[in-house]
C-alpha positions, 0 to 999 in steps of 0.5 A, a space after each residue: 244513749 239507749 233512747 237515742 239508738 231507739 230513735 234511729 231504729 224506728 220500727 218498720 211499718 207493715 207496708 215497709 215490711 211488705 215492700 221488703 218481701 220477695 216478689 213472685 219473680 224472685 220466688 219463682 226464680 228460686 223455684 226454677 233453680 231448685 227444680 233444675 237441681 232436683 232433676 239432675 240429682 235424681 238422675 245422678 242417683 242422689 235421691 236425698 239431694 233430689 228430695 231436698 230440692 223437691 221439698 224446697 220447691 214445695 216450701 217456696 210455693 207455699 210461701 208464694 201462696 201466702 204472699 200472692 193468695 190469687 195463686 193459692 188454689 192452683 199451688 195447693 192442687 199442684 202440690 197435692 197432685 204432683 209434688 207429693 207423689 214426686 216426693 214419694 217416688 224419690 223416697 222409693 228411689 223410683 226413677 221412671 215414676 220420678 221422670 214421669 211426674 217431673 215431666 207432668 209437673 213441668 208441663 202443668 207449671 207451664 200451663 199455669 203460666 199461661 192461665 195466669 197471663 204469663 205465656 212468655 214464661 215457659 220453663 225448660 230443663 237446662 241441658 247441663 247439670 249444675 256444676 256446684 254440687 255432687 249429683 251422684 250417689 253419696 256414701 253415708 258416713 257414720 256420725 259417732 
C-alpha cells in the first residue's frame, strides 16, 4: 500500500514549484499592506508593531529580489538607503525622522514603479488606519 500512495504523490518538478510561487503582484500587495500598517502603528506610538511591519516589508522585498532578479539591485539599494534607516528611527522612537524616511521611501517606490514600466502603480497611504490591530502604545506584560 505504501507504494501506491507514493505513485499518487509524485514529486513536483521545479517548473511546477515555480508556478506555485507568488508573483510580483501578490508580493507587492503584501508589501503595500505591511507599509500601510507600519505608518499607522508608528503614528500611534506602537513602535514595536511598526518595526515588525517594516521588517516584513524588508523580508518580502528580499524574496522578490530572489524571485525576480531584475529588481534585485534596486531593492537592495532601497533597503540600504531607506528601510534600514527607517528601522533605526523606529528603534529610536523618532517620529519626525520616521515620517521623513517613510515619505522618501514611498516616493522612491513610486519612482521605481515608473522605472520598471509600471507608471499606473502609484502607492498612496490610505486615509484610514487599519481597524484590526491595536495601533497605540501597548503596555509590556511580564512573562513569568
